[in-house]
KOLPASE-644093 format. One line per field, with one value per atom (N, C-alpha, C): x negated, y negated, z negated; atom name. Coordinates in nm, 4 decimals. Layout:
<rs>
xx <- [X|...]
yy <- [Y|...]
zz <- [Z|...]
name <- [CA|...]
</rs>
This chain:
<rs>
xx <- [-0.0818|0.0000|-0.0858|-0.2061|-0.2889|-0.3400|-0.3462|-0.3862|-0.2732|-0.1501|-0.0350|-0.0146|-0.0208|0.0057|-0.1247|-0.2058|-0.3326|-0.3192|-0.4204|-0.4152|-0.5537|-0.5588|-0.6826|-0.7600|-0.8890|-0.9757|-1.0329|-1.0050|-1.0538|-1.1849|-1.2884|-1.4226|-1.4788|-1.3964|-1.4457|-1.4827|-1.6102|-1.6534|-1.6930|-1.7071|-1.7449|-1.6231|-1.6448|-1.5319|-1.4455|-1.3175|-1.2241|-1.2321|-1.2057|-1.1993|-1.0750|-1.0310|-0.9127|-0.9519|-0.8784|-0.8949|-0.7740|-0.7938|-0.6822|-0.5910|-0.4645|-0.3691|-0.3901|-0.3207|-0.3341|-0.2664|-0.3376|-0.2812|-0.1776|-0.1945|-0.1016|0.0381|0.0463|0.1767|0.2464|0.1743|0.2326|0.2755|0.1966|0.2286|0.3545|0.3667|0.4855|0.6120|0.6007|0.7166|0.7601|0.6648|0.6991|0.7582|0.7079|0.7638|0.9076|0.9340|1.0699|1.1647|1.1196|1.2024|1.2241|1.1242|1.1376|1.2396|1.2445|1.3422|1.4851|1.5025|1.6349|1.6684|1.5854|1.6055|1.6039|1.5264|1.5139|1.3880|1.2893|1.1621|1.1314|1.0700|1.0280|0.8848|0.8183|0.6806|0.6767|0.5782|0.5596|0.4633|0.4594|0.3683|0.2230|0.1974|0.0610|0.0111|0.0920|0.0521|0.1029|0.1695|0.2233|0.3666|0.4344|0.5749|0.6539|0.7813|0.8691|1.0078|1.0844|1.2204|1.3107|1.3994|1.5019|1.6137|1.7035|1.8164|1.8991|1.9177|1.9903|1.9130|1.7805|1.6980|1.7018|1.6975|1.7048|1.8399|1.9461|2.0805|2.0897|2.0326|2.0351|1.9543|1.8375|1.7541|1.8266|1.8896|1.9639|2.0802|2.1504|2.2641|2.2176|2.1088|2.0553|2.0083|1.9446|1.8917|2.0038|2.1084|2.2176|2.2989|2.3066|2.3787|2.3016|2.1693|2.0869|2.0933|2.0769|2.0719|2.1664|2.2346|2.3293|2.2667|2.1357|2.0662|1.9882|1.9789|1.9067|1.7719|1.6670|1.5326|1.4913|1.4597|1.4246|1.2747|1.1923|1.0474|0.9905|0.9698|0.9117|0.7654]
yy <- [0.1194|0.0000|-0.1254|-0.1152|-0.2351|-0.2699|-0.1709|-0.2009|-0.2675|-0.2327|-0.2883|-0.4345|-0.4642|-0.5998|-0.6728|-0.6857|-0.7570|-0.8968|-0.9786|-1.1143|-1.1581|-1.2691|-1.3205|-1.3970|-1.3667|-1.4406|-1.5598|-1.6766|-1.7978|-1.8385|-1.8539|-1.8793|-2.0121|-2.1110|-2.2410|-2.2371|-2.2641|-2.2669|-2.1289|-2.0319|-1.8969|-1.8243|-1.7200|-1.6459|-1.5820|-1.5726|-1.5126|-1.3605|-1.2942|-1.1488|-1.1133|-0.9878|-0.9438|-0.8770|-0.9063|-0.8434|-0.7575|-0.6544|-0.5704|-0.6481|-0.6077|-0.6701|-0.6223|-0.6822|-0.6494|-0.5162|-0.4288|-0.2995|-0.3158|-0.4165|-0.4331|-0.4703|-0.5491|-0.5871|-0.4642|-0.3841|-0.2630|-0.1665|-0.1559|-0.0654|-0.1115|-0.2405|-0.2938|-0.2743|-0.2939|-0.2753|-0.1297|-0.0373|0.1048|0.1458|0.0894|0.1203|0.0694|-0.0487|-0.1030|-0.0177|0.0251|0.1110|0.2472|0.2953|0.4226|0.4105|0.2963|0.2727|0.2685|0.2285|0.2240|0.3541|0.4552|0.5877|0.5820|0.4905|0.4822|0.5520|0.5671|0.6304|0.7314|0.8438|0.9432|0.9844|1.0355|1.0810|1.2101|1.2210|1.3393|1.4343|1.5590|1.6569|1.6224|1.5538|1.5185|1.3928|1.3343|1.2136|1.0859|1.0961|0.9784|0.9523|0.8713|0.8393|0.8659|0.9018|0.9198|0.8699|0.8359|0.7875|0.9024|0.8750|0.9719|0.9627|1.0604|1.0496|0.9224|0.8837|0.7597|0.6391|0.6390|0.5294|0.5197|0.6344|0.6352|0.5838|0.6212|0.5757|0.4231|0.3697|0.2249|0.1512|0.2042|0.1413|0.1420|0.2537|0.2614|0.1631|0.1502|0.0583|-0.0865|-0.1222|-0.2583|-0.2856|-0.1861|-0.2032|-0.2229|-0.1429|-0.1564|-0.2832|-0.3281|-0.4518|-0.5732|-0.5617|-0.6752|-0.7049|-0.6019|-0.6293|-0.5428|-0.4503|-0.3677|-0.2494|-0.2482|-0.1368|-0.0603|0.0689|0.1516|0.1899|0.1682|0.2027|0.3288|0.4346|0.5604|0.5738|0.5092|0.5226|0.4031|0.4173|0.3083|0.3273]
zz <- [0.0000|0.0000|0.0000|-0.0557|-0.0591|0.0802|0.1705|0.3079|0.3845|0.3500|0.4207|0.3822|0.2529|0.2041|0.1758|0.2767|0.2613|0.3184|0.2938|0.3460|0.3885|0.4589|0.5142|0.4074|0.3976|0.3054|0.3809|0.3307|0.3949|0.3293|0.4096|0.3571|0.4049|0.4169|0.4614|0.6085|0.6404|0.7795|0.8304|0.7412|0.7835|0.8401|0.9206|0.9770|0.8680|0.8954|0.8001|0.8075|0.6972|0.6889|0.6090|0.6239|0.5511|0.4208|0.3159|0.1852|0.1567|0.0760|0.0350|-0.0592|-0.0624|-0.1528|-0.2952|-0.3873|-0.5285|-0.5600|-0.6290|-0.6686|-0.7788|-0.8630|-0.9749|-0.9260|-0.8193|-0.7654|-0.7085|-0.6306|-0.5728|-0.6824|-0.7875|-0.8981|-0.9706|-0.9960|-1.0650|-0.9816|-0.8511|-0.7632|-0.7648|-0.7541|-0.7561|-0.8902|-0.9995|-1.1308|-1.1424|-1.0875|-1.0916|-1.0079|-0.8900|-0.8053|-0.8692|-0.9404|-1.0107|-1.1243|-1.1880|-1.2935|-1.2414|-1.1148|-1.0526|-0.9806|-0.9980|-0.9366|-0.7839|-0.7266|-0.5814|-0.5330|-0.6214|-0.5885|-0.6967|-0.6561|-0.7543|-0.7257|-0.8271|-0.8119|-0.7320|-0.6442|-0.5620|-0.6316|-0.5882|-0.6483|-0.6204|-0.5091|-0.4712|-0.5415|-0.6277|-0.6991|-0.6355|-0.5212|-0.4546|-0.4958|-0.4173|-0.4422|-0.3156|-0.3329|-0.2179|-0.2538|-0.1505|-0.1704|-0.2120|-0.3038|-0.3405|-0.2365|-0.2319|-0.1387|-0.1610|-0.2861|-0.3159|-0.2630|-0.2807|-0.2310|-0.0799|-0.0111|0.1346|0.1824|0.1121|0.1469|0.1323|0.0240|0.0027|0.1090|0.1436|0.2465|0.3805|0.4155|0.5414|0.5435|0.4307|0.4238|0.4388|0.3743|0.3849|0.5272|0.5874|0.7222|0.8244|0.8168|0.9130|0.8878|0.7639|0.7347|0.7851|0.7902|0.8308|0.9789|1.0643|1.2072|1.2898|1.2292|1.3025|1.3727|1.3891|1.4526|1.3480|1.3663|1.2709|1.3300|1.2552|1.2990|1.2246|1.2986|1.2346|1.2120|1.2934|1.2815|1.2081|1.0779|0.9990|0.9839]
name <- [N|CA|C|N|CA|C|N|CA|C|N|CA|C|N|CA|C|N|CA|C|N|CA|C|N|CA|C|N|CA|C|N|CA|C|N|CA|C|N|CA|C|N|CA|C|N|CA|C|N|CA|C|N|CA|C|N|CA|C|N|CA|C|N|CA|C|N|CA|C|N|CA|C|N|CA|C|N|CA|C|N|CA|C|N|CA|C|N|CA|C|N|CA|C|N|CA|C|N|CA|C|N|CA|C|N|CA|C|N|CA|C|N|CA|C|N|CA|C|N|CA|C|N|CA|C|N|CA|C|N|CA|C|N|CA|C|N|CA|C|N|CA|C|N|CA|C|N|CA|C|N|CA|C|N|CA|C|N|CA|C|N|CA|C|N|CA|C|N|CA|C|N|CA|C|N|CA|C|N|CA|C|N|CA|C|N|CA|C|N|CA|C|N|CA|C|N|CA|C|N|CA|C|N|CA|C|N|CA|C|N|CA|C|N|CA|C|N|CA|C|N|CA|C|N|CA|C|N|CA|C|N|CA|C|N|CA|C|N|CA|C|N|CA|C|N|CA|C|N|CA|C]
</rs>
């Protein structure tokens, strides 16, 4: 997740480079989603959407633009 939510490091006159995003922000978001039963811990140590979480994401997505995107 830190690779996805990264930003550009501005170094004045030197060329810009990308830095990874903050791990604490991603961790807090996942903990909040886990508290709402939208995400659960995986056996491999990662996180995955629960069926309820997937249903909510699909509902929000179709309400936003009317089209459903299957390949995220």
